[in-house]
Structure formats: structure tokens, C-alpha cells
C-alpha positions as CSV (number, residue, x, y, z in Angstrom):
1,M,160.9,99.6,8.0
2,K,160.8,96.8,10.6
3,F,158.1,95.8,13.0
4,K,158.2,93.4,16.0
5,A,155.6,90.7,16.6
6,E,154.6,92.5,19.8
7,Q,154.1,95.7,18.0
8,I,152.0,94.1,15.3
9,A,149.9,92.3,18.0
10,E,149.2,95.6,19.7
11,I,147.9,97.2,16.4
12,L,145.7,94.2,15.8
13,E,144.7,93.6,19.4
14,G,146.0,90.0,19.1
15,Q,147.9,87.6,21.2
16,V,151.5,86.6,20.5
17,V,152.4,82.9,20.6
18,G,156.2,82.5,20.3
19,D,159.0,85.1,20.1
20,G,157.4,88.5,20.5
21,S,160.7,90.2,19.6
22,V,161.0,88.7,16.1
23,E,161.0,91.3,13.4
24,V,159.6,91.5,9.9
25,D,160.0,94.0,7.1
26,H,157.8,92.7,4.3
27,L,154.7,90.7,3.5
28,S,154.3,87.3,1.8
29,K,151.9,84.5,0.9
30,I,152.0,81.7,3.4
31,E,153.2,79.2,0.8
32,E,156.0,81.6,-0.3
33,G,157.0,82.9,3.1
34,T,160.6,83.8,3.7
35,K,162.6,84.8,6.8
36,G,161.7,88.4,7.8
37,S,158.2,88.2,6.2
38,L,154.7,88.3,7.7
39,T,151.8,86.2,6.4
40,F,148.4,85.1,7.5
41,L,146.2,81.9,7.5
42,A,142.5,82.4,6.9
43,N,141.6,79.7,4.5
44,P,141.7,76.2,6.0
45,K,142.9,74.8,2.6
46,Y,146.2,76.4,3.3
47,T,146.7,75.0,6.8
48,S,149.4,72.6,5.7
49,Y,151.7,75.5,4.7
50,I,151.9,76.8,8.2
51,Y,154.1,73.9,9.1
52,S,156.6,74.5,6.3
53,T,156.4,78.3,5.8
54,Q,159.6,80.3,6.5
55,A,157.7,83.4,7.3
56,S,158.8,84.9,10.7
57,I,155.2,85.8,11.8
58,C,151.9,84.3,10.8
59,I,148.4,85.8,11.7
60,V,146.0,83.0,12.6
61,S,142.6,82.6,14.2
62,Q,142.1,82.5,18.0
63,D,141.0,78.9,17.9
64,F,144.0,77.7,15.8
65,E,146.0,74.9,17.6
66,A,149.2,73.6,15.9
67,Q,149.3,69.9,15.4
68,E,153.0,69.9,14.6
69,A,156.1,72.0,15.5
70,L,156.1,75.5,14.1
71,S,159.1,77.7,13.1
72,T,156.9,80.8,12.8
73,T,155.6,83.1,15.6
74,L,151.8,83.3,15.7
75,I,149.6,86.3,16.3
76,K,146.1,85.1,17.3
77,V,143.2,87.3,16.4
78,A,139.5,87.0,16.0
79,Q,139.4,87.3,12.2
80,P,142.7,86.7,10.5
81,Y,141.7,88.1,7.0
82,E,140.2,91.2,8.5
83,A,143.3,91.6,10.7
84,F,145.6,91.3,7.8
85,S,143.6,93.8,5.8
86,K,143.8,96.2,8.7
87,L,147.6,95.7,8.8
88,L,147.9,96.2,5.0
89,D,146.0,99.5,5.5
90,Y,148.3,100.5,8.3
91,Y,151.4,99.6,6.2
92,N,150.1,101.5,3.3
93,Q,149.5,104.6,5.4
94,V,153.1,104.4,6.7
95,K,154.4,103.8,3.2
96,L,152.4,106.8,1.7
97,S,153.2,109.1,4.6
98,K,154.6,112.1,2.8
99,S,154.5,115.8,3.7
100,G,156.1,119.0,2.4
101,I,156.3,120.8,-1.0
102,E,158.7,119.5,-3.5
103,Q,160.3,121.7,-6.2
104,P,159.8,122.5,-8.9
105,S,156.0,122.8,-8.4
106,Y,153.5,125.5,-9.0
107,I,151.0,126.8,-6.4
108,D,149.0,129.9,-7.2
109,D,149.1,132.6,-4.6
110,S,145.3,132.4,-4.1
111,A,145.4,128.6,-3.2
112,V,145.0,127.6,0.4
113,Y,145.9,124.3,2.0
114,G,145.7,122.7,5.4
115,E,148.3,120.9,7.6
116,S,150.6,118.2,6.7
117,V,150.0,118.4,2.9
118,Y,152.3,116.9,0.3
119,I,152.7,118.4,-3.1
120,G,155.1,116.5,-5.4
121,A,157.5,117.8,-8.0
122,F,156.0,119.3,-11.2
123,A,152.5,119.4,-9.7
124,Y,150.3,122.3,-10.6
125,I,147.8,123.9,-8.2
126,G,145.6,126.6,-9.8
127,K,143.7,129.7,-8.7
128,N,141.5,129.5,-5.6
129,V,142.1,125.9,-4.9
130,K,141.3,124.6,-1.4
131,L,143.2,121.6,-0.1
132,G,142.4,120.1,3.3
133,D,144.6,118.5,5.9
134,N,146.8,115.6,5.0
135,V,146.1,115.9,1.3
136,K,148.7,114.3,-1.0
137,I,149.2,115.6,-4.5
138,Y,151.7,113.4,-6.3
139,P,154.1,114.6,-9.0
140,H,152.8,115.8,-12.4
141,A,149.3,116.1,-11.0
142,Y,147.1,119.0,-12.3
143,I,144.6,120.7,-9.9
144,G,142.5,123.2,-11.9
145,N,141.0,126.5,-10.7
146,N,138.4,126.6,-8.0
147,V,138.9,122.9,-7.1
148,E,138.1,121.9,-3.5
149,I,139.7,118.8,-2.0
150,G,138.7,117.6,1.5
151,N,140.9,116.1,4.2
152,N,143.0,113.0,3.8
153,V,142.7,112.7,0.1
154,I,145.3,111.2,-2.3
155,V,145.7,112.3,-5.9
156,F,148.3,110.0,-7.5
157,A,150.8,111.0,-10.2
158,G,149.6,112.3,-13.5
159,S,146.0,112.8,-12.6
160,K,144.1,115.8,-14.0
161,I,141.4,117.5,-11.8
162,Y,139.6,120.1,-13.9
163,S,138.2,123.3,-12.6
164,E,135.3,123.4,-10.1
165,T,135.6,119.8,-9.1
166,L,134.7,119.0,-5.5
167,I,136.3,115.9,-3.8
168,G,135.2,114.8,-0.3
169,D,137.3,113.4,2.6
170,Y,139.3,110.2,2.4
171,S,138.9,109.7,-1.3
172,V,141.7,108.3,-3.6
173,I,142.3,109.3,-7.2
174,H,144.7,106.9,-8.8
175,G,147.2,107.7,-11.5
176,G,146.2,109.0,-14.9
177,C,142.6,109.8,-14.0
178,V,140.9,112.8,-15.7
179,I,138.1,114.2,-13.6
180,G,136.0,117.1,-14.9
181,A,136.8,117.1,-18.6
182,D,134.0,118.2,-21.0
183,G,131.0,116.0,-21.5
184,F,130.4,114.6,-25.0
185,G,128.0,117.3,-26.0
186,F,127.7,118.2,-29.7
187,S,124.7,119.6,-31.7
188,P,124.4,119.0,-35.5
189,N,123.6,121.9,-37.8
190,D,121.8,122.0,-41.1
191,E,125.1,121.3,-42.9
192,G,125.6,118.1,-40.9
193,E,128.5,119.6,-38.9
194,Y,128.7,119.4,-35.2
195,K,128.7,122.4,-32.9
196,K,130.0,122.0,-29.4
197,V,127.6,122.5,-26.6
198,P,129.5,124.3,-23.7
199,Q,129.8,122.1,-20.7
200,I,129.6,124.4,-17.7
201,G,128.7,122.1,-14.8
202,N,131.1,120.2,-12.6
203,V,132.0,116.9,-10.9
204,I,131.2,116.1,-7.2
205,I,133.0,113.2,-5.6
206,E,131.8,112.5,-2.0
207,D,133.7,111.0,0.9
208,H,135.5,107.6,0.8
209,V,135.4,107.2,-2.9
210,D,138.1,105.3,-4.8
211,V,138.7,106.1,-8.5
212,G,140.9,103.5,-10.4
213,A,143.8,104.4,-12.7
214,G,142.9,105.8,-16.0
215,T,139.3,106.4,-15.2
216,T,137.5,109.4,-16.7
217,I,134.5,111.3,-15.1
218,D,133.0,114.0,-17.3
219,R,131.7,117.4,-16.0
220,A,128.0,118.0,-16.3
221,T,126.5,120.1,-19.1
222,L,124.5,121.9,-16.4
223,G,124.5,121.0,-12.8
224,S,126.8,118.1,-11.6
225,T,128.1,114.7,-12.3
226,I,127.9,113.1,-8.9
227,I,129.7,110.1,-7.3
228,R,128.2,109.5,-4.0
229,K,130.0,108.4,-0.8
230,G,131.7,105.0,-0.6
231,V,131.7,104.3,-4.4
232,K,134.5,102.1,-5.7
233,L,135.5,102.5,-9.3
234,D,138.0,100.2,-11.1
235,N,140.5,101.2,-13.7
236,Q,139.6,102.6,-17.1
237,I,136.0,103.4,-16.5
238,Q,134.1,106.1,-18.6
239,I,131.5,108.1,-16.7
240,A,129.6,110.6,-18.9
241,H,128.2,114.0,-18.1
242,N,125.3,114.3,-15.5
243,V,125.6,110.7,-14.5
244,E,124.9,110.0,-10.7
245,I,126.2,106.9,-9.0
246,G,124.6,106.0,-5.7
247,E,126.3,105.2,-2.4
248,H,128.5,102.1,-2.0
249,T,128.2,101.0,-5.6
250,A,131.1,99.2,-7.0
251,I,132.0,99.1,-10.8
252,A,134.6,96.9,-12.5
253,A,137.0,97.9,-15.2
254,Q,136.2,99.1,-18.8
255,T,132.5,99.9,-18.1
256,G,131.0,102.8,-19.9
257,I,128.0,104.8,-18.6
258,A,126.3,107.2,-20.9
259,G,125.0,110.7,-20.0
260,S,122.4,111.5,-17.4
261,T,122.0,107.9,-16.3
262,K,121.2,107.4,-12.6
263,I,122.5,104.4,-10.8
264,G,121.2,103.4,-7.3
265,K,122.9,102.3,-4.0
266,H,124.9,99.2,-3.3
267,C,125.0,98.0,-7.0
268,L,127.6,95.6,-8.3
269,I,128.5,96.2,-11.9
270,G,130.9,93.9,-13.7
271,G,133.6,94.7,-16.3
272,Q,133.0,95.9,-19.8
273,V,129.3,96.7,-19.1
274,G,127.7,99.3,-21.4
275,I,124.9,101.4,-20.0
276,V,122.9,103.7,-22.3
277,G,122.0,107.3,-21.3
278,H,119.0,108.8,-19.6
279,I,117.9,105.7,-17.7
280,Q,117.3,104.8,-14.0
281,I,119.0,101.8,-12.4
282,G,117.6,100.8,-9.0
283,D,119.3,99.9,-5.8
284,R,121.2,96.7,-5.1
285,V,121.2,95.7,-8.8
286,K,123.8,93.2,-10.0
287,I,125.0,93.4,-13.6
288,Q,127.2,90.6,-14.9
289,A,130.3,91.4,-17.0
290,Q,129.9,92.4,-20.7
291,T,126.2,93.0,-20.3
292,G,124.4,95.8,-22.3
293,I,121.9,97.8,-20.4
294,G,119.4,99.7,-22.6
295,R,116.4,100.2,-20.3
296,N,115.4,101.2,-16.8
297,V,116.3,98.6,-14.1
298,K,114.2,97.9,-11.0
299,D,115.7,97.4,-7.5
300,D,117.4,94.0,-6.8
301,E,117.5,92.8,-10.5
302,V,120.3,90.5,-11.6
303,L,121.0,90.9,-15.3
304,Q,123.2,89.4,-18.0
305,G,123.4,89.6,-21.8
306,T,123.0,92.2,-24.6
307,P,120.2,93.3,-24.5
308,A,120.2,92.5,-20.8
309,I,117.7,89.8,-19.4
310,N,117.3,88.2,-16.1
311,Y,120.4,86.3,-15.0
312,G,118.6,83.0,-14.5
313,D,116.8,83.4,-17.9
314,F,120.1,84.1,-19.6
315,N,121.6,80.8,-18.3
316,K,118.6,78.8,-19.4
317,S,118.7,80.5,-22.8
318,Y,122.4,79.8,-23.2
319,V,121.8,76.1,-22.8
320,H,119.6,76.3,-25.9
321,F,121.8,78.8,-27.8
322,K,124.9,76.6,-27.6
323,N,122.8,73.7,-28.9
324,L,121.3,75.8,-31.7
325,P,123.1,74.1,-34.6
326,E,121.9,70.7,-33.5
327,I,118.4,72.0,-32.9
328,V,118.3,73.5,-36.4
329,K,119.5,70.2,-37.8
330,Q,116.7,68.3,-36.1
331,I,114.1,70.8,-37.4
332,N,115.5,70.4,-40.9
333,N,115.3,66.7,-40.7
334,I,111.7,66.8,-39.5
335,D,110.8,69.3,-42.3
336,K,112.4,66.9,-44.8
337,Q,110.5,63.9,-43.5
338,L,107.2,65.8,-43.6
339,N,107.9,66.8,-47.2
340,E,108.8,63.2,-48.1
341,N,105.6,61.8,-46.5
342,G,103.4,64.6,-47.8
């Protein structure tokens, strides 16, 4: 699909400087730009590349003034990075613009769906499922009984949405996710065997949530596991039963959150973080990668280490830790001298 510079400028509310009829059909980095591509300049460190790039169109700031001859058409905007992101979003919407029902697929007679839905080949839509407008269910996805999915939701290929799950508007479930599998609930008996505790709750995912590929969110034992609006989850995250994650919290890959833990709003959690169950984490908390959280965390804390301590204290402690062999050597030498003089 090709776009002219003047069309792109209209989308971005920008100004064309150069040939408004030039066309592009792909995107590129400014230093790797080729004819027919569109790029952008937001970081001043890359300014030199604008004079050598072969990209046909480049998005730049309104105050950019060329100091040498250019071979690229410019589109001037207020914020180049934001404009490029907006264009990526627009391009992605066009690329993912699918509708219709492919065959073979299974849709139970009791299921209902809105306008402009897409259901890919080999998808399964169970009993009493409700799909909103512009929902896209990609091939080999499974939508269990009594699931409700809002408007403009995408469920990518191979994801499994178990029964009773509720998903809000404008959410994205990437490939290979499992939403609503049983929580890890087992009770030992007198013989040391484990008896399964039925998990009869559900998962609620609110509006504008992104769930990365391979992430698993377990259903509650009772009640709901809840992912609040605006949450962004990376790939391969494990969220256990009855967890609640507050609005606009972002969590990086391979993090595990044990059952019944409550995480606040606007938190940033790094990769490979481990969080124990039945604790409270406050709002605006920042947790560095590979940290182990075993206690309640207050609002605005910044933590690192296992067990987690204040980020600044961790860095100070690490200075001493990496010098520990030398410190031990010095202590041993002092002890030896004291014994010799004793």
C-alpha cells in the first residue's frame, strides 16, 4: 500500500517541504533509508543522516532548517517522534484491517457478535460468547463459553480465552496467551497427597490493556483476577489467581506474581521480578529487574535486590559487596597482626 507525502501530512497535520506527490510503501531507520521509504528525525544525534538518507520522505520538527541540500521530502510537525508513532499506529490499523468469517471455523449458535468482526480459520467460539464491534479473532484462537469481549479488541493467533473471561474495549491479546486457566490451588491431605481446589472465579481485563505473547493470567479461586485499564504486560508473564493490577501499570517480561497480591496504579516493574502472594504494592512503585519482593511496598518506593531493599541503598551496598574479598583479606590481616602482637 502506497501513501503520498501530502496524504501523510494530512494525517499528521504537518507541512510538506518538497515534492508532495512522492510516494512511500515502507518504513525505515534514517541511517538505512531507501527509495520508497519513510523515516523520521527526532534525536539531534542523527541529524547528519538526513543529508545522506535515501528515504523518500522524512518527518522532522517544525524548527528544522536544512544546512545542506536534501534529496528527501520533509514533513514538518510539532513532535516528530509522536507523529511517527501516530503514523505507525495508523499503518498498523490498515495492516490489521480484516473482516469476515473464514472457514473452517466454529461459532456456536448461541454466540452473538457485532459489526465488522473478523474470525480466522480454525478459531473456536463457544456457547453464549459475546463479541463487540470490530473484534478480530485470529486463526487457531479459542474463545470459551460465556466469554464477553468488548469493541475493537484483537485476539491474535493461538491464544486461549477460557470461560467467563471478560475483556474490555481496545485491548490486545497477543499470540499464545492463556487467559483464565485454573489458579494453582491444591490442598494436601493426611497422606501428603494434593487435592485440587476448584477454581470457579474468572479473569477481568479492562479497557486499553495489552497482554504480551505467551503471558498467562489465571482465573480466581473465588471472585476475579483483575487487570485494570491501561495496563501493559510484556511477553511470558505469569499472573496468579486473585491478583489485581492497578491502572496504567507496566510489567516487563518473565515476571511472576503469586496469588492474591494487589499492585497499585502507575507502577513500573522490570523483567524477571518475583513477587510473593498476599501482599500489597502501592502506587507509582518502581521495581528493578530480577528483584524479589517478599513484603508489602509503600507508595513511590524504588526497589532492587533479593530480598528487595531501597534502590539507593542497594547501589551503595553493591559497592561494598564487590569489594568483599579484599575487605575480608584486610580483616584477616588485622586479626593476624593483633594475634602476633598479643
